[in-house]
C-alpha positions as CSV (number, residue, x, y, z in Angstrom):
1,M,-27.9,-1.1,17.6
2,T,-28.1,2.1,20.0
3,P,-26.8,5.0,17.6
4,H,-23.6,7.1,19.1
5,S,-23.1,3.7,21.5
6,T,-19.7,4.3,23.4
7,E,-19.7,1.0,24.9
8,P,-17.6,-1.8,22.6
9,I,-19.6,-5.1,21.6
10,R,-18.4,-8.1,23.6
11,D,-21.0,-10.8,22.7
12,A,-20.6,-12.8,19.5
13,A,-24.6,-13.2,18.7
14,E,-24.4,-9.1,18.4
15,V,-21.5,-9.2,16.0
16,E,-23.8,-11.2,13.9
17,A,-26.7,-8.9,14.4
18,L,-24.3,-6.0,13.5
19,A,-22.6,-7.4,10.4
20,E,-26.4,-8.4,9.3
21,A,-27.2,-4.8,9.8
22,L,-24.5,-3.3,7.5
23,A,-24.8,-5.7,5.1
24,E,-28.9,-4.4,4.9
25,A,-27.6,-0.6,4.6
26,G,-24.9,-1.8,1.6
27,S,-22.6,0.7,2.3
28,Y,-20.7,1.4,5.7
29,A,-17.6,3.0,6.8
30,L,-14.8,1.2,8.5
31,D,-11.8,2.0,11.0
32,L,-9.6,-0.3,12.8
33,E,-7.1,0.6,15.9
34,F,-4.2,-1.8,16.7
35,V,-1.0,-1.9,18.2
36,S,2.1,-3.0,15.6
37,D,5.2,-1.8,17.5
38,G,7.4,-5.0,18.2
39,R,5.2,-7.2,15.9
40,Y,5.4,-8.5,12.0
41,V,1.5,-8.5,12.2
42,P,-0.2,-5.9,13.7
43,E,-2.7,-7.1,16.9
44,L,-5.8,-5.8,16.2
45,G,-7.2,-3.6,19.3
46,L,-10.7,-2.2,18.1
47,V,-13.1,-2.3,15.4
48,Q,-15.3,0.8,14.5
49,V,-18.1,1.2,11.6
50,A,-20.7,3.7,11.0
51,W,-23.7,3.2,8.7
52,G,-26.6,5.1,8.2
53,E,-27.5,8.8,6.9
54,P,-24.1,10.6,7.0
55,E,-25.3,13.7,8.5
56,A,-26.4,11.6,11.7
57,P,-25.0,8.1,11.0
58,I,-25.2,5.1,13.9
59,V,-21.4,4.3,15.0
60,C,-20.6,0.9,16.7
61,A,-17.1,-0.4,18.3
62,I,-16.5,-3.8,18.7
63,D,-13.8,-5.0,21.3
64,P,-11.7,-8.0,19.1
65,V,-10.1,-9.4,22.5
66,A,-13.6,-10.3,24.0
67,T,-15.3,-11.4,20.8
68,D,-14.4,-12.8,17.3
69,P,-15.4,-9.5,14.8
70,G,-14.9,-11.7,11.9
71,P,-18.2,-11.6,10.3
72,V,-17.8,-8.1,10.0
73,L,-14.6,-7.6,8.4
74,A,-15.9,-10.4,5.9
75,L,-18.1,-7.5,4.9
76,T,-14.9,-6.1,3.4
77,G,-14.8,-9.2,0.7
78,D,-18.2,-8.7,-0.3
79,P,-18.1,-7.0,-3.9
80,E,-22.1,-6.1,-3.5
81,I,-21.4,-4.0,0.1
82,E,-19.4,-0.9,-0.1
83,T,-16.5,-0.6,2.6
84,V,-15.4,3.1,3.2
85,L,-12.0,3.5,4.6
86,H,-9.4,6.5,4.9
87,G,-6.0,5.4,4.1
88,G,-7.0,1.6,4.4
89,Q,-3.6,-0.1,3.2
90,A,-2.5,-1.7,6.6
91,D,-6.1,-2.2,7.5
92,L,-7.1,-4.0,4.8
93,A,-3.6,-5.9,4.9
94,L,-4.4,-6.7,8.5
95,I,-8.4,-8.1,7.6
96,A,-6.8,-10.4,5.1
97,Y,-3.7,-12.1,6.9
98,R,-5.5,-12.7,10.1
99,F,-9.1,-13.1,8.9
100,G,-8.6,-14.3,5.4
101,V,-10.7,-12.1,3.5
102,Q,-9.8,-10.7,0.3
103,P,-11.3,-7.2,0.1
104,H,-13.6,-5.7,-2.8
105,H,-15.6,-2.7,-3.1
106,V,-13.7,-0.5,-0.9
107,V,-13.6,3.1,-1.1
108,D,-10.4,5.2,0.4
109,T,-11.3,8.1,1.1
110,Q,-7.4,9.3,0.9
111,I,-7.2,8.2,-2.7
112,A,-10.5,9.9,-3.6
113,A,-8.7,13.1,-1.8
114,A,-5.4,12.6,-3.9
115,F,-8.0,12.6,-7.1
116,L,-9.4,16.0,-5.9
117,G,-6.2,18.0,-5.3
118,L,-5.9,17.7,-1.5
119,G,-2.4,16.2,-1.6
120,E,-0.6,12.7,-1.7
121,Q,-1.3,11.2,1.1
122,V,-3.7,13.4,3.4
123,G,-4.0,12.5,6.8
124,F,-7.5,12.1,7.9
125,A,-7.9,15.1,10.6
126,A,-6.8,17.5,7.6
127,A,-9.3,16.0,5.4
128,V,-12.1,16.4,7.5
129,E,-10.9,20.0,8.7
130,R,-10.9,21.2,4.7
131,E,-13.2,19.8,3.8
132,L,-16.1,19.8,6.5
133,G,-14.4,22.6,9.0
134,I,-14.5,20.3,11.8
135,P,-11.5,20.3,13.7
136,V,-10.2,16.7,14.5
137,D,-8.7,15.5,18.2
138,K,-5.9,12.9,17.9
139,G,-4.8,13.3,21.3
140,P,-5.2,9.7,21.9
141,Q,-4.2,8.4,18.4
142,F,-0.9,7.0,20.1
143,T,-2.5,4.8,22.8
144,D,-2.0,1.0,23.8
145,W,-5.1,-0.3,22.5
146,L,-4.9,-3.7,23.8
147,L,-4.5,-2.6,27.4
148,R,-8.3,-2.8,28.9
149,P,-10.3,-1.3,29.8
150,L,-10.2,1.4,27.1
151,S,-11.1,4.7,28.8
152,A,-14.2,7.0,27.8
153,E,-11.7,9.0,25.8
154,Q,-10.3,6.1,23.9
155,L,-13.5,5.1,22.7
156,R,-15.0,8.7,21.7
157,Y,-11.7,9.3,19.2
158,A,-12.3,6.0,18.0
159,L,-16.0,6.4,16.9
160,D,-15.0,9.8,15.4
161,D,-13.2,8.9,13.1
162,V,-15.9,6.9,11.5
163,R,-18.5,9.2,12.6
164,L,-16.8,11.7,10.5
165,L,-15.8,9.2,7.5
166,L,-19.1,9.1,6.2
167,P,-19.8,12.9,5.7
168,L,-16.5,13.0,4.6
169,W,-16.9,10.4,1.4
170,E,-20.2,12.1,0.8
171,R,-18.8,15.4,0.3
172,L,-16.1,13.6,-1.5
173,R,-18.2,11.3,-3.5
174,G,-20.4,14.8,-4.2
175,R,-17.5,16.3,-6.1
176,L,-16.6,13.0,-8.1
177,D,-19.9,12.1,-8.9
178,G,-20.5,12.6,-13.0
179,T,-16.9,12.7,-13.8
180,E,-14.5,9.9,-14.9
181,R,-12.4,10.6,-11.7
182,M,-15.1,8.9,-9.7
183,E,-14.2,5.6,-11.6
184,W,-10.6,6.5,-11.4
185,V,-11.2,6.5,-7.4
186,R,-12.7,3.0,-7.6
187,D,-10.6,1.3,-9.8
188,E,-7.3,2.8,-7.3
189,S,-9.5,1.7,-4.3
190,D,-9.4,-2.0,-5.6
191,R,-5.8,-1.9,-6.7
192,L,-5.3,-1.0,-3.2
193,G,-7.4,-3.9,-1.8
194,Q,-5.9,-6.0,-3.9
195,N,-2.3,-5.2,-3.3
196,A,-3.2,-5.2,0.6
197,A,-4.1,-8.7,0.5
198,T,-1.1,-10.0,-1.2
199,R,2.0,-11.4,0.7
200,L,5.1,-12.2,-0.7
201,A,5.6,-15.9,-0.6
202,P,8.6,-16.8,1.4
203,E,10.6,-18.7,-1.1
204,L,10.6,-15.1,-2.7
205,C,11.5,-13.5,0.2
206,Y,15.2,-13.5,-0.7
207,R,14.5,-11.0,-2.7
208,K,14.0,-8.2,-0.2
209,V,17.6,-8.9,1.2
210,G,19.3,-6.1,-0.1
211,G,22.9,-6.8,-2.2
212,Y,21.7,-10.4,-2.7
213,G,22.1,-10.3,-6.4
214,K,25.9,-10.1,-5.7
215,L,25.9,-13.5,-4.1
216,N,27.0,-16.6,-6.0
217,P,24.8,-19.4,-6.7
218,V,25.4,-21.8,-3.6
219,E,25.2,-18.3,-1.5
220,L,22.3,-17.6,-3.1
221,G,20.8,-21.0,-2.3
222,R,21.6,-20.4,1.3
223,L,19.9,-16.9,1.3
224,R,16.5,-18.2,-0.4
225,A,16.6,-21.2,2.7
226,L,17.5,-18.7,5.0
227,A,15.3,-16.1,4.2
228,A,12.4,-18.2,3.7
229,W,12.7,-19.6,7.4
230,R,13.1,-15.7,8.7
231,E,9.8,-15.1,7.1
232,Q,7.9,-18.2,8.5
233,T,9.6,-17.3,12.1
234,A,8.4,-13.7,12.2
235,L,4.7,-14.8,11.5
236,E,5.0,-17.7,14.2
237,V,6.4,-15.0,16.7
238,N,5.1,-12.2,15.5
239,R,8.0,-10.1,15.7
240,P,9.5,-8.3,12.7
241,P,11.8,-10.2,10.8
242,S,14.8,-8.3,11.2
243,W,14.4,-8.8,15.2
244,I,15.1,-12.6,14.3
245,L,18.1,-11.9,11.5
246,P,19.2,-8.7,10.7
247,D,20.2,-8.3,6.3
248,P,23.4,-7.8,7.1
249,V,23.8,-11.0,9.2
250,M,21.8,-12.6,6.6
251,L,24.4,-11.9,4.0
252,A,27.1,-13.2,5.9
253,L,26.1,-16.1,7.1
254,C,25.4,-16.9,3.6
255,R,28.4,-15.7,2.6
256,R,31.2,-17.5,5.4
257,P,28.5,-20.3,7.4
258,P,29.6,-20.6,10.6
259,Q,31.0,-24.3,11.4
260,G,28.6,-24.9,15.0
261,A,26.7,-23.0,17.4
262,R,29.7,-21.0,19.0
263,E,30.7,-19.6,15.9
264,L,27.1,-18.3,15.0
265,A,26.9,-16.7,18.1
266,G,29.9,-14.8,17.1
267,V,28.9,-13.6,13.7
268,R,28.9,-9.6,14.6
269,A,25.4,-8.1,14.8
270,M,23.7,-11.6,15.5
271,P,20.9,-11.0,17.6
272,R,21.8,-13.0,21.2
273,R,17.9,-14.3,21.4
274,T,18.4,-16.1,18.3
275,A,21.4,-17.4,18.7
276,D,20.9,-18.8,22.0
277,R,17.2,-20.2,20.5
278,M,17.5,-21.0,17.2
279,A,21.2,-21.9,16.4
280,G,20.8,-25.4,15.3
281,E,17.3,-24.3,13.0
282,I,19.7,-21.8,11.4
283,L,22.9,-24.1,10.7
284,E,20.2,-26.7,9.2
285,V,18.6,-24.2,6.9
286,L,22.1,-23.0,5.7
287,E,23.2,-26.8,4.9
288,A,20.1,-27.2,2.7
289,G,20.3,-24.1,1.2
290,A,23.5,-24.8,-0.1
291,A,22.4,-28.0,-1.8
292,A,19.8,-26.2,-3.8
293,P,21.9,-23.4,-5.4
294,V,19.9,-20.6,-7.4
295,E,21.3,-18.6,-10.1
296,R,22.2,-15.2,-10.3
297,P,18.8,-13.1,-11.4
298,K,20.2,-11.9,-14.7
299,R,20.4,-8.4,-15.3
300,P,18.3,-6.5,-18.1
301,P,20.6,-5.3,-20.4
302,R,21.7,-1.8,-20.0
303,R,19.7,0.6,-22.3
304,P,21.6,3.4,-24.7
305,A,22.1,6.6,-22.4
306,D,20.1,8.4,-24.8
307,V,17.2,6.0,-23.9
308,E,17.9,5.9,-19.9
309,A,17.8,10.0,-20.7
310,L,14.2,10.0,-21.5
311,S,12.7,8.5,-18.5
312,P,13.5,11.9,-16.0
313,M,12.1,13.8,-19.3
314,V,8.8,11.7,-19.3
315,G,8.8,12.2,-15.2
316,G,8.7,15.8,-15.9
317,L,6.1,15.3,-18.1
318,V,3.8,13.1,-15.7
319,Q,4.6,16.1,-12.8
320,A,3.4,18.6,-15.3
321,V,0.7,16.2,-16.4
322,S,-0.5,15.7,-12.9
323,R,-0.4,19.4,-11.7
324,E,-2.2,20.4,-15.0
325,H,-5.2,18.1,-13.7
326,D,-4.8,18.3,-9.9
327,I,-4.0,14.6,-9.0
328,A,-1.4,13.3,-6.8
329,A,1.5,12.5,-9.1
330,R,2.1,8.9,-7.8
331,F,-1.1,7.9,-9.3
332,V,-0.6,8.8,-12.4
333,G,2.9,7.4,-12.9
334,T,5.7,6.4,-10.2
335,R,9.5,6.2,-11.3
336,A,9.0,2.5,-11.9
337,D,5.9,3.1,-14.1
338,I,8.2,5.5,-16.2
339,E,11.2,3.5,-16.8
340,A,8.6,0.4,-17.6
341,L,7.1,2.6,-20.3
342,V,10.5,4.2,-21.7
343,A,11.5,0.2,-21.9
344,W,8.4,-1.0,-23.3
345,W,8.5,1.4,-26.4
346,D,12.7,1.0,-27.0
347,D,11.9,-2.6,-27.3
348,G,9.3,-2.0,-30.1
349,K,5.7,-1.2,-28.4
350,P,4.9,-4.9,-28.2
351,E,1.1,-5.5,-27.6
352,P,-0.7,-6.0,-25.5
353,A,1.6,-3.6,-23.0
354,E,0.9,-6.2,-20.3
355,G,2.4,-4.7,-17.3
356,I,2.9,-1.1,-18.5
357,R,0.6,0.6,-15.9
358,M,0.6,3.7,-17.8
359,M,-1.3,1.9,-20.8
360,E,-4.0,1.0,-18.9
361,G,-7.1,2.2,-18.4
362,W,-7.7,5.9,-17.9
363,R,-3.7,6.4,-17.8
364,R,-3.4,5.7,-21.1
365,A,-6.2,8.2,-22.0
366,L,-4.4,10.7,-19.6
367,V,-0.9,11.0,-20.4
368,G,0.3,7.2,-22.3
369,E,-1.0,8.2,-25.5
370,E,0.8,11.6,-25.3
371,V,4.1,10.2,-23.8
372,L,4.1,8.1,-26.8
373,R,3.9,10.6,-29.0
374,F,6.8,12.4,-27.4
375,L,8.7,9.5,-27.0
376,D,8.0,8.8,-31.3
377,G,8.9,12.4,-32.6
378,E,5.1,13.6,-33.0
379,R,5.4,16.0,-29.7
380,A,7.6,18.2,-28.3
381,I,7.8,20.0,-24.9
382,A,7.7,23.1,-24.9
383,V,7.9,25.8,-22.1
384,D,4.9,28.0,-21.4
385,R,4.8,30.6,-18.1
386,D,1.2,31.0,-18.3
387,A,0.4,27.3,-18.0
388,P,-0.4,25.5,-14.4
389,S,3.2,23.4,-14.6
390,Q,5.2,25.8,-17.3
391,I,5.9,22.8,-19.4
392,R,3.2,21.8,-22.0
393,L,3.4,19.3,-25.0
394,V,3.2,20.6,-28.5
395,D,3.5,19.2,-32.1
396,A,7.2,19.0,-32.7
397,D,6.4,20.6,-36.2
398,A,4.6,23.4,-34.6
399,Q,7.8,23.9,-32.3
400,G,9.9,23.8,-35.1
401,R,8.2,26.8,-36.7
402,E,8.4,28.4,-33.7
403,R,12.0,28.5,-33.3
404,K,12.6,29.4,-36.8
405,G,10.9,32.6,-36.6
406,R,12.2,33.6,-33.3
């Protein structure tokens, strides 16, 4: 491989040789350029990698329009090889769907930056400029990566992303090594990879349609069948599902199924292309769905108002802990995580606490146990203007004595 080569690989044998070089290195940086406009699954336009010494890495690109980059992208699934990305969820999702690779041993520098106080979702250019003092040209960022030939400017921009990714990770890793946060970063990066590779099954896609819970069983049966058909069709033609059937149209069709293609075409906001080409399929799917009713999902019982009021209070504690430890709050606990923890506590804290993220791993040690002590009445919230967050937890008895002495 030629260091800093600007000519993309277009030969299968060279791709295999590159994959062997990256595997031998044991760690490499990866970035993808793709086109997502008007597509359900983005189309890959360029693959860039870097490996070797961070201060002088070898960089290389593959042209996926000319040759299969699969042998290199398969390395993201090798647990013995470290893949470094920045904001890599979309990249990993594309690799998982188009190449069938389940990510393992990935490191996301955007996550690492969040655990070092650089911001919740800091961009690559901002992270590089802040950590390395190097300005990043984002001029060709919005370009059609499927057009050929690619210009020298496009290739320089694309290769700079991976060329700078290795020294960025080296800098962030230097600050994380020897601390428990390195484990946290790896844990969250693994979670990112797992989530990116997960796609909702077609038969469950009806749950993504807003308002589905208001339908009766027969209408819900139609929606389940129609949403599954829309998902499969969207993947086949690679167009966003809403382009095929918008959610409001789906609901209208399920509540009042049309009697024939002409009536279907007259449904408000019905895409003309869909009505012209797919009317027969849609009518058949609606009929089949009606024959398989789906019971309405049971709503969880409404909790007492005083219990529901606890979630915002716990949210404040999570924000306080996040600021105190200089960690992006969304990694400590999202709103859904907080509500799940309060509900679990209200149910009597059954063990094991499966699915309660704030009671797992590092989150439990950082904030989960303290939140439980607060919910159990052992700890109380105090305002401390000298504290980083102006909020801290104190022993409930101590706060009572403090108030009494005022």
